[in-house]
C-alpha positions in Angstrom: 0.1 0.0 0.1 2.0 3.0 -1.4 -0.8 5.5 -2.0 -3.4 6.4 0.7 -6.1 9.1 -0.1 -8.0 10.9 2.7 -11.2 12.6 1.5 -12.2 15.2 3.8 -9.8 17.9 5.6 -11.8 17.6 8.7 -11.0 16.6 12.3 -11.5 12.9 11.3 -9.6 13.2 8.3 -6.7 15.0 10.0 -6.7 12.4 12.7 -6.4 9.7 10.2 -3.6 11.3 8.2 -1.5 11.8 11.5 -2.1 8.4 12.6 -1.0 7.0 9.4 2.3 8.7 9.7 2.6 7.9 13.3 2.1 4.4 12.6 5.0 4.1 10.2 3.3 4.7 6.8 5.7 6.5 4.6 4.1 6.4 1.2 2.0 8.9 -0.6 -0.7 10.6 1.4 -3.2 12.9 -0.3 -5.7 14.9 1.9 -8.5 16.5 -0.1 -11.0 19.0 1.4 -13.8 21.0 -0.2 -13.2 24.2 2.0 -10.1 26.6 1.3 -9.3 26.6 5.0 -6.7 24.2 6.5 -8.3 21.8 9.1 -10.1 23.6 11.9 -12.2 22.9 14.8 -16.1 23.2 14.4 -17.6 23.3 17.9 -16.2 26.8 18.6 -18.1 27.9 15.5 -21.6 28.3 17.5 -19.8 29.4 20.8 -16.5 31.3 20.9 -16.1 32.4 17.2 -19.8 33.4 17.0 -19.5 35.4 20.4 -16.3 36.9 19.0 -14.5 35.7 22.1 -12.1 34.0 19.7 -10.5 35.1 16.5 -10.2 32.5 13.5 -6.6 31.6 14.2 -7.6 29.9 17.4 -9.8 27.4 15.4 -6.8 25.8 13.5 -6.4 22.3 14.3 -2.7 22.3 13.5 0.1 25.0 12.8 1.1 25.2 9.1 4.7 23.8 10.2 2.9 20.6 11.7 1.0 20.0 8.4 4.2 20.5 6.4 5.8 17.7 8.6 3.2 15.3 7.5 4.4 15.4 3.9 1.0 15.6 2.5 -0.3 16.2 -1.0 -2.8 18.7 0.6 -5.6 19.8 -2.0 -7.9 22.4 -0.4 -10.9 23.9 -2.0 -11.5 21.0 -3.9 -14.5 18.7 -3.7 -14.7 15.1 -4.4 -17.3 14.5 -6.9 -17.2 10.7 -7.6 -15.4 7.3 -6.7 -14.4 4.5 -9.0 -14.2 1.5 -6.7 -12.9 -1.0 -9.3 -10.3 1.3 -10.6 -9.5 2.7 -7.2 -9.8 6.4 -8.1 -11.5 9.4 -6.8 -12.6 12.3 -9.2 -12.3 15.8 -7.9 -14.3 19.0 -9.0 -11.2 20.5 -10.7 -11.2 17.7 -13.2 -8.3 15.8 -11.7 -8.4 12.2 -10.5 -6.5 10.8 -7.5 -5.4 7.0 -7.5 -5.3 5.2 -4.2 -4.5 1.7 -2.7 -6.2 2.9 0.6 -9.0 5.2 1.1 -10.4 6.9 4.1 -13.6 8.8 3.8 -14.2 11.7 6.1 -16.5 14.0 4.2 -18.8 15.1 7.3 -22.3 16.4 6.8 -24.1 19.5 5.4 -26.9 21.5 6.9 -30.4 20.6 6.1 -32.2 23.8 4.5 -35.7 25.1 4.2 -37.6 26.6 1.1 -36.8 30.1 0.5 -33.6 32.6 0.4 -31.6 34.4 2.7 -31.3 32.3 6.0 -28.2 31.6 7.6 -26.7 28.0 8.3 -24.1 27.3 10.7 -21.6 24.5 9.6 -18.5 26.2 8.3 -16.0 28.9 9.4 -17.4 31.3 6.6 -21.0 30.6 7.9 -20.2 31.7 11.4 -18.3 34.8 10.3 -21.3 35.8 8.4 -23.8 35.5 11.0 -21.5 36.9 13.5 -21.4 40.1 11.4 -25.2 40.4 11.5 -25.9 39.8 15.3 -25.7 43.4 16.6 -27.6 44.6 19.6 -31.4 44.8 18.7 -31.2 42.3 15.8 -34.4 40.2 15.6 -33.1 36.7 15.1 -35.4 33.7 14.4 -33.6 30.4 15.1 -35.4 27.4 13.5 -34.6 24.4 15.4 -33.9 24.1 19.1 -31.4 21.3 19.0 -27.9 21.7 20.5 -26.7 23.8 17.6 -29.6 26.1 17.5 -29.8 26.3 21.3 -26.1 27.3 21.6 -26.4 29.9 18.6 -29.6 31.2 20.4 -27.8 31.6 23.7 -24.9 33.4 22.1 -27.2 35.9 20.3 -29.0 36.6 23.4 -25.8 37.5 25.1 -25.0 39.7 22.3 -28.1 41.5 22.7 -30.3 40.3 20.0 -33.9 39.5 20.4 -34.2 35.9 19.8 -37.3 33.8 18.9 -36.5 30.1 18.9 -39.0 27.8 17.0 -39.0 24.0 17.5 -41.5 21.6 16.0 -41.3 19.0 19.0 -43.4 19.6 21.9 -40.2 19.5 24.0 -36.8 20.5 22.4 -34.2 17.6 22.4 -36.7 15.1 23.9 -35.8 12.6 21.1 -32.0 12.8 22.1 -31.9 13.4 25.8 -35.5 12.6 26.9 -38.3 14.9 27.9 -37.2 15.7 31.4 -33.7 16.9 30.5 -35.2 18.7 27.4 -37.7 20.5 29.7 -34.8 21.8 31.8 -32.9 23.2 29.0 -36.1 24.7 27.7 -36.6 26.5 30.9 -33.2 28.1 30.6 -34.0 29.8 27.6 -37.4 31.2 28.7 -35.5 32.4 31.9 -33.2 34.4 29.9 -35.9 36.0 27.8 -35.8 34.1 24.7 -39.1 33.6 22.9 -39.2 29.8 22.9 -42.1 28.4 20.8 -42.5 24.5 20.5 -45.0 22.5 18.6 -44.8 24.9 15.6 -43.7 24.0 12.1 -41.7 26.5 9.7 -42.6 25.9 6.1 -40.4 28.5 4.2 -38.1 31.4 4.9 -39.6 34.7 3.5 -38.3 38.1 2.9 -39.7 39.4 6.3 -38.8 36.4 8.5 -40.3 32.8 8.4 -43.7 31.4 7.6 -45.4 28.9 9.9 -47.7 26.0 8.9 -50.7 27.8 10.1 -49.8 30.9 7.8 -48.5 33.1 10.4 -45.4 35.2 9.6 -42.9 35.7 12.3 -40.8 38.9 11.4 -36.9 38.7 11.7 -33.9 40.7 10.5 -31.9 37.4 10.4 -32.9 33.7 10.3 -30.8 30.9 11.3 -31.9 27.4 10.1 -30.6 24.6 12.6 -32.8 21.7 11.6 -30.3 18.9 11.4 -27.8 17.7 8.9 -27.4 15.3 6.1 -24.2 13.1 5.3 -22.1 14.3 2.5 -22.7 10.9 0.6 -24.3 12.2 -2.8 -20.9 12.1 -4.5 -20.8 8.3 -3.8 -24.3 7.4 -5.2 -23.0 5.5 -8.2 -19.9 4.2 -6.5 -21.4 0.9 -5.1 -20.6 1.7 -1.6 -23.4 1.1 0.8 -25.0 4.3 1.6 -27.9 5.0 4.1 -27.8 7.9 6.4 -24.2 7.7 6.1 -21.4 5.5 4.6 -22.4 2.1 5.8 -19.4 0.2 7.6 -18.8 -2.8 9.9 -17.4 -2.7 13.3 -13.9 -1.9 11.8 -15.2 1.2 10.1 -14.6 -0.8 6.8 -17.1 0.2 4.0 -15.2 -2.1 1.3 -12.0 -3.7 0.9 -9.3 -1.0 1.9 -12.1 1.7 2.1 -12.8 3.0 5.5 -15.1 6.0 7.0 -14.7 8.0 9.9 -16.3 11.0 11.6 -19.9 12.4 11.1 -20.4 10.7 7.7 -19.7 7.2 9.0 -22.4 4.7 10.0 -20.8 1.9 11.7 -21.7 -1.0 13.8 -20.7 -0.4 17.6 -20.6 -3.6 19.2 -20.5 -2.1 22.8 -24.1 -1.1 22.2 -25.0 -3.8 19.8 -26.4 -1.2 17.3 -25.4 0.8 14.2 -24.7 4.5 14.9 -23.6 7.6 13.3 -22.2 10.2 15.9 -21.8 13.9 15.0 -19.5 14.7 17.9 -16.0 16.2 17.9 -14.4 13.5 20.0 -15.9 10.7 18.1 -14.4 12.0 14.8 -10.9 12.2 16.0 -11.1 8.8 17.7 -12.7 7.1 14.7 -10.1 8.8 12.3 -7.4 7.1 14.2 -9.1 3.8 14.4 -9.9 3.7 10.6 -6.2 4.6 9.9 -4.9 1.8 12.1 -7.2 -0.7 10.8 -6.4 0.3 7.1 -2.7 -0.4 7.8 -3.3 -3.7 9.6 -1.4 -6.3 7.3 -3.4 -9.1 8.9 -7.3 -8.3 8.8 -7.5 -10.4 12.1 -5.1 -7.7 13.7 -7.9 -5.1 13.3 -9.8 -3.8 16.3 -13.5 -3.1 16.4 -14.3 0.4 17.1 -16.2 0.3 20.2 -16.2 3.8 21.8 -18.4 5.1 24.5 -19.6 8.5 22.7 -19.0 11.9 24.5 -20.3 15.2 23.6 -20.7 18.6 25.6 -22.7 21.9 24.9 -22.4 25.4 26.4 -25.5 27.2 26.8 -25.8 30.5 28.9 -24.1 29.5 32.1 -24.7 25.9 31.8 -22.3 23.2 30.8 -23.9 20.0 29.4 -21.7 16.8 29.2 -23.1 13.4 28.3 -21.5 9.9 27.8 -22.9 6.9 25.8 -25.8 6.3 23.5 -28.9 8.1 24.7 -31.3 7.7 21.7 -33.9 5.1 22.1 -33.4 4.9 25.9 -36.4 3.5 28.1 -35.8 5.2 31.3 -34.1 8.2 32.9 -33.1 8.5 36.5 -31.7 11.5 38.2 -29.0 10.4 40.5 -27.4 13.5 41.7 -28.3 17.1 42.1 -31.7 18.7 41.2 -33.1 19.3 38.0 -34.8 22.4 39.3 -31.6 24.0 40.2 -30.1 23.1 36.7 -27.5 21.1 38.5 -27.8 17.2 38.1 -26.6 14.1 36.8 -29.2 11.7 34.8 -28.6 8.2 33.9 -30.2 6.3 31.0 -31.3 2.7 30.9 -32.0 0.8 27.5 -33.2 -2.8 28.2 -31.4 -4.0 31.4 -28.2 -1.8 30.9 -26.9 1.5 31.6 -26.4 3.0 28.2 -26.0 6.8 28.8 -25.3 9.5 31.5 -25.8 13.3 31.2 -24.7 16.2 33.4 -25.8 19.9 33.5 -24.0 22.2 35.5 -21.8 19.7 37.4 -18.0 19.2 37.6 -16.7 16.5 35.2 -15.9 14.2 38.2 -19.6 14.0 38.7 -20.3 12.1 35.5 -16.9 10.5 34.7 -17.6 7.3 37.0 -20.7 6.7 34.8 -18.5 6.4 31.7 -16.9 3.2 33.1 -20.5 1.9 34.0 -21.5 2.2 30.3 -18.4 1.0 29.0 -18.5 -2.3 31.2 -22.1 -2.9 30.3 -23.3 -2.5 33.8 -26.8 -3.8 34.6 -29.5 -1.1 35.5 -30.6 -3.1 38.7 -27.7 -2.9 41.2 -25.9 0.0 39.6 -28.6 2.7 40.2 -28.7 3.8 43.9 -32.1 3.7 45.7 -34.3 6.7 44.6 -33.7 9.8 46.8 -36.8 11.9 47.4 -35.5 14.6 45.1 -34.9 12.2 42.2 -37.0 12.2 39.1 -37.6 9.4 36.5 -39.0 9.4 33.2 -40.4 6.4 31.1 -41.7 8.2 28.1 -38.7 9.8 26.2 -40.6 11.2 23.3 -41.4 14.5 25.2 -45.0 13.9 25.2 -45.4 12.5 28.7 -42.4 13.3 30.7 -43.2 13.1 34.4 -41.7 13.0 37.8 -42.1 9.9 39.8 -41.6 10.2 43.5 
């Protein structure tokens, strides 16, 4: 294997390239990225960069000297447009083709959009800078989508003096991801800070004056941010023969086809720790999966490969709250608060799927309060015998769709 191509100059793609060199690969190494910028960190886009606390140079993942040291054929500002599996070549938007012996796909995701013109999205460095320039005090901002990205942007805009309306189609924001109880706590924070949070509303289009709802109402705004989720960047693979379905379909080794691996937001792989296929759009996972994919690609013996079986981790900053979570929270069947009090927005909640502890989330708590739960998740701890007897202040929730979240004393 003398030619390896990494498509996606992302955190996952960079981690793959660095790992290849660190593991002793000294052949040709090409890194292709569709943005003109060298690899940079995305989580600060909706936090420190949007608030102007950071300049753009703080987002760079590596210095120019470090990138030079990797001896890369670095091709920025050029998207991949097609993959020839049989011929082992990738076509680029500039008309060139790049041959490979090994391939790592790390093309990430793109924002979902709504009908109409003029709305912002928040995925790239340029997106964040454009929105930042518009968030002056008194600006009327409508944020469509109260997921983590929309919630973070709403919190920053509020701090900058904007008048924020946050629109969400679900009854409780984030209930599908973290449960109705936790979603309700995070919602309360928006309301307490004066954000106009409206749930159970559907936006049908962006207009010149703002956004139009399904019932015909127009909510006026100076600026609109659409944060209604993302789509994996797999359109360029449509005729490649690779399995594609909400991401590049991979096995437990992150392999999609012989000597073709995927990593980061675009990869849907089988995680044996949880016994399910998953696609994780979190920064930590991107780096870890990029490293795992590179090591498995280089393995001389297929039996020497290692399954990628992480405990996913993510964090979010909203107002004065730090949210941290471990595990796979989607599809959970029960939530128990094991420390703190949701009413004070300081607590740890643990999640059950089947008879196992599969997730833990903390709001406003120090890292040491949630770290022990990572080991419980990693070891497949059973729910009974792991969760302490319920305290009077504890809350449990059985219905996680947000429609019937309720306390149990």
